[in-house]
C-alpha positions as CSV (number, residue, x, y, z in Angstrom):
1,M,1.8,7.4,16.3
2,A,4.4,9.7,17.9
3,R,2.8,9.1,21.3
4,L,2.5,5.4,21.3
5,G,0.5,4.7,24.6
6,V,-2.9,3.5,23.4
7,G,-1.6,3.3,19.8
8,Q,1.0,0.8,20.9
9,V,-1.8,-1.3,22.5
10,L,-3.5,-1.4,19.1
11,V,-0.3,-2.3,17.3
12,E,0.5,-5.1,19.8
13,G,-3.1,-6.4,19.6
14,L,-3.0,-6.5,15.9
15,R,0.4,-8.3,16.0
16,A,-1.1,-10.8,18.4
17,C,-4.0,-11.4,15.9
18,V,-1.4,-11.9,13.1
19,S,0.5,-14.4,15.3
20,A,-2.7,-16.3,16.1
21,G,-3.6,-16.5,12.4
22,R,-6.6,-14.2,12.9
23,S,-5.3,-11.3,10.8
24,S,-3.8,-11.2,7.4
25,S,-2.1,-7.9,8.1
26,T,1.4,-7.6,6.6
27,D,2.0,-4.2,8.3
28,P,0.4,-4.2,11.8
29,F,1.7,-0.6,12.5
30,A,0.1,0.9,9.4
31,D,-3.1,-1.1,9.9
32,A,-3.3,-0.1,13.5
33,V,-2.9,3.6,12.5
34,A,-5.8,3.1,10.0
35,V,-8.0,1.7,12.8
36,W,-6.9,4.4,15.2
37,T,-7.7,7.3,12.8
38,A,-11.0,5.7,11.6
39,L,-12.2,5.3,15.2
40,H,-11.4,8.9,16.0
41,G,-13.2,9.9,12.8
42,Q,-16.2,7.9,13.8
43,V,-16.3,9.6,17.3
44,T,-15.8,13.1,15.9
45,L,-18.4,12.7,13.2
46,R,-21.0,11.3,15.6
47,A,-20.4,14.1,18.0
48,D,-20.5,16.8,15.3
49,L,-23.5,15.4,13.5
50,P,-25.9,13.9,16.1
51,D,-28.9,14.3,13.9
52,F,-27.4,12.2,11.0
53,P,-29.2,8.8,10.7
54,W,-26.2,6.8,11.9
55,P,-26.3,3.0,11.6
56,P,-25.9,0.9,14.7
57,T,-22.6,1.2,16.5
58,D,-21.6,-2.3,15.2
59,T,-20.1,-0.3,12.4
60,V,-17.1,0.3,14.8
61,E,-16.5,-3.5,15.0
62,R,-16.9,-4.0,11.3
63,M,-14.6,-1.1,10.5
64,T,-12.0,-2.4,13.0
65,R,-12.2,-5.9,11.6
66,S,-11.9,-4.7,8.0
67,L,-9.0,-2.2,8.6
68,G,-7.2,-4.7,10.8
69,R,-7.7,-7.4,8.3
70,I,-9.1,-9.6,11.0
71,D,-10.9,-12.8,10.0
72,S,-14.2,-13.6,11.8
């Protein structure tokens, strides 16, 4: 994330989850990049394919929890 801004918020948030014992991430930066790119992909695909039978938007939360290695 060359331009950290929002990306840095994701990294710091994931580091906070690790510190709190809520994430098993061993590389918060790499996992935050995965979350960031997946979210952008989700937005782009939904905009480009509005007629696709998308599941409910809770897929964003599931994707973020999974990629961020965040425990429920």
